[in-house]
C-alpha positions as CSV (number, residue, x, y, z in Angstrom):
1,P,21.0,-16.3,-24.6
2,P,18.5,-18.9,-25.6
3,P,14.9,-17.5,-26.1
4,R,13.4,-19.3,-23.1
5,L,16.2,-18.0,-20.8
6,Q,15.6,-14.5,-22.1
7,E,11.8,-14.9,-21.6
8,A,12.2,-16.2,-18.1
9,Y,14.6,-13.3,-17.2
10,T,12.3,-10.8,-18.7
11,R,9.3,-12.1,-16.8
12,V,11.3,-12.0,-13.5
13,L,12.3,-8.4,-14.3
14,M,8.6,-7.6,-15.1
15,G,7.6,-8.9,-11.6
16,N,10.5,-6.9,-10.1
17,I,9.3,-3.7,-11.8
18,D,5.6,-4.3,-11.1
19,L,6.3,-4.7,-7.3
20,S,8.8,-1.8,-7.3
21,R,6.4,0.7,-8.9
22,L,3.3,-0.5,-7.0
23,V,1.3,2.2,-5.0
24,F,-0.6,0.7,-2.1
25,P,-2.6,1.8,1.0
26,S,-0.7,2.5,4.2
27,N,-0.9,-0.4,6.7
28,T,-0.7,-3.0,4.0
29,A,1.3,-6.1,4.8
30,G,3.9,-7.3,2.3
31,G,2.1,-10.6,1.8
32,T,-0.9,-8.8,0.4
33,V,1.1,-7.3,-2.5
34,E,3.6,-10.1,-3.1
35,S,1.7,-11.6,-6.0
36,F,2.5,-8.5,-8.1
37,A,6.1,-9.9,-8.3
38,R,4.8,-13.3,-9.5
39,R,2.1,-12.3,-12.0
40,A,4.3,-12.2,-15.1
41,L,5.5,-15.7,-14.4
42,W,2.1,-17.0,-13.4
43,D,0.7,-15.7,-16.7
44,V,2.7,-18.5,-18.5
45,G,2.5,-21.2,-15.8
46,L,5.8,-20.5,-14.0
47,N,6.6,-19.7,-10.4
48,Y,9.4,-19.6,-7.9
49,G,9.7,-21.4,-4.6
50,H,11.3,-18.8,-2.4
51,G,10.1,-15.6,-0.7
52,T,9.9,-12.4,-2.7
53,G,11.9,-10.4,-0.2
54,H,12.9,-9.7,3.4
55,G,13.7,-6.8,5.7
56,I,17.1,-5.2,5.8
57,G,18.8,-3.4,8.6
58,N,16.5,-4.2,11.6
59,F,18.9,-6.4,13.5
60,L,21.8,-6.4,11.0
61,S,21.1,-9.9,9.9
62,V,20.6,-11.2,6.3
63,H,16.9,-12.1,6.4
64,E,15.3,-9.7,8.8
65,W,11.9,-10.4,10.2
66,P,9.4,-8.7,10.7
67,V,9.6,-6.9,7.3
68,G,9.0,-8.8,4.1
69,F,6.4,-10.3,1.8
70,Q,5.3,-13.4,3.6
71,S,1.9,-13.7,5.2
72,N,3.2,-13.4,8.7
73,N,5.1,-10.1,8.2
74,V,4.1,-6.8,9.7
75,P,2.4,-4.0,7.6
76,L,4.9,-2.0,5.5
77,E,5.6,1.5,6.8
78,A,7.6,4.4,5.4
79,G,11.2,4.1,6.3
80,M,11.4,0.3,6.2
81,F,14.0,-1.3,3.9
82,T,13.2,-4.5,2.1
83,S,14.6,-6.6,-0.7
84,I,12.6,-7.2,-3.8
85,E,13.8,-10.5,-5.3
86,P,11.6,-12.5,-7.6
87,G,13.3,-15.4,-9.5
88,Y,12.8,-18.5,-11.6
89,Y,14.8,-21.8,-11.5
90,K,14.7,-24.4,-14.2
91,D,16.1,-27.6,-12.6
92,G,19.4,-28.7,-14.2
93,E,19.5,-25.7,-16.6
94,F,19.5,-22.2,-15.1
95,G,18.5,-20.0,-12.3
96,I,17.5,-16.3,-12.2
97,R,17.0,-14.0,-9.3
98,I,16.9,-10.2,-9.6
99,E,17.4,-8.7,-6.2
100,D,17.0,-5.0,-5.5
101,V,17.0,-3.1,-2.2
102,A,14.0,-0.8,-1.8
103,L,13.0,1.8,0.8
104,V,9.3,2.1,1.6
105,V,8.3,5.7,1.0
106,E,5.1,7.8,0.9
107,A,3.5,7.9,-2.5
108,Q,2.5,11.2,-4.1
109,T,-1.2,10.6,-3.6
110,E,-4.0,12.5,-2.1
111,K,-4.6,10.0,0.7
112,P,-1.7,8.3,2.6
113,F,-0.4,5.6,0.3
114,L,3.0,4.0,0.0
115,T,5.3,2.9,-2.7
116,F,8.9,1.7,-3.0
117,E,12.1,3.6,-4.0
118,V,14.7,1.2,-5.3
119,V,18.1,2.3,-3.8
120,S,20.4,-0.4,-5.1
121,L,20.9,1.4,-8.5
122,V,22.4,-1.4,-10.5
123,P,21.6,-1.9,-14.2
124,Y,19.9,-5.0,-15.4
125,D,21.5,-7.3,-18.0
126,R,20.3,-5.8,-21.3
127,N,21.2,-9.0,-23.2
128,L,18.6,-10.9,-21.3
129,I,15.7,-8.5,-21.7
130,D,13.1,-9.1,-24.4
131,L,11.6,-5.6,-24.8
132,R,8.6,-7.1,-26.7
133,L,7.3,-8.6,-23.4
134,L,7.4,-5.3,-21.4
135,S,4.4,-3.0,-21.2
136,P,4.9,0.7,-22.0
137,E,4.6,1.4,-18.2
138,Q,7.4,-1.1,-17.4
139,I,9.6,0.5,-20.1
140,R,9.0,4.0,-18.7
141,Y,9.9,2.7,-15.2
142,L,13.0,1.1,-16.6
143,N,14.1,4.2,-18.4
144,S,13.4,6.4,-15.3
145,Y,15.4,3.9,-13.2
146,Y,18.3,4.0,-15.6
147,E,18.3,7.8,-15.6
148,R,18.5,7.8,-11.8
149,I,21.5,5.4,-12.0
150,R,23.2,7.7,-14.6
151,V,22.6,10.7,-12.3
152,H,23.7,9.2,-9.0
153,V,26.3,6.6,-10.0
154,G,27.5,8.3,-13.1
155,L,28.3,11.5,-11.4
156,E,30.3,9.7,-8.8
157,L,32.2,7.7,-11.4
158,Q,33.0,11.0,-13.2
159,R,34.1,12.6,-9.9
160,Q,36.5,9.7,-9.3
161,R,37.7,9.9,-12.9
162,L,36.7,6.2,-13.6
163,E,36.2,6.7,-17.4
164,E,36.0,3.0,-18.3
165,A,33.4,2.3,-15.6
166,Y,31.5,5.5,-16.6
167,A,31.5,4.4,-20.3
168,W,30.2,1.0,-19.3
169,L,27.5,2.6,-17.2
170,Q,26.3,4.9,-20.0
171,E,26.1,1.9,-22.4
172,S,24.3,-0.3,-19.8
173,T,21.7,2.4,-19.0
174,E,20.7,3.5,-22.5
175,P,17.0,4.1,-22.8
């Protein structure tokens, strides 16, 4: 891929990771933490014109209020599902959106804080990631996420004897 497409994808991924690994106080509304998904793009003067995510599973619709990252959404609580979907669009050239599904869970902190557990378990496109842009913390998160995919999805692919899919998964989730 062209370098500017690779940089845009990596910056969208950085925002996805930064929001996914965020630890925040209980009773925090999504709109308060939404900027973590945009920061890597903002650092170079880029942005996206859509919401960062929406609730899932409340009324069995696609975009489910009241959960999400807009200013009018309710505070996040353990047990809520939301999408995390930063993106970037260059008119007439390309569009990127990385969309994960995350469960709000209690963080392992002394006081009651929350974080996200990404449950979609799908590898990101390695050809589009510029590792030089990622922080050590983002790389650790990515490697941990890939290990979770290998354990959960890989075991199921092996159980079903889907060797070709298993080989692809192993290659796609290399540290």
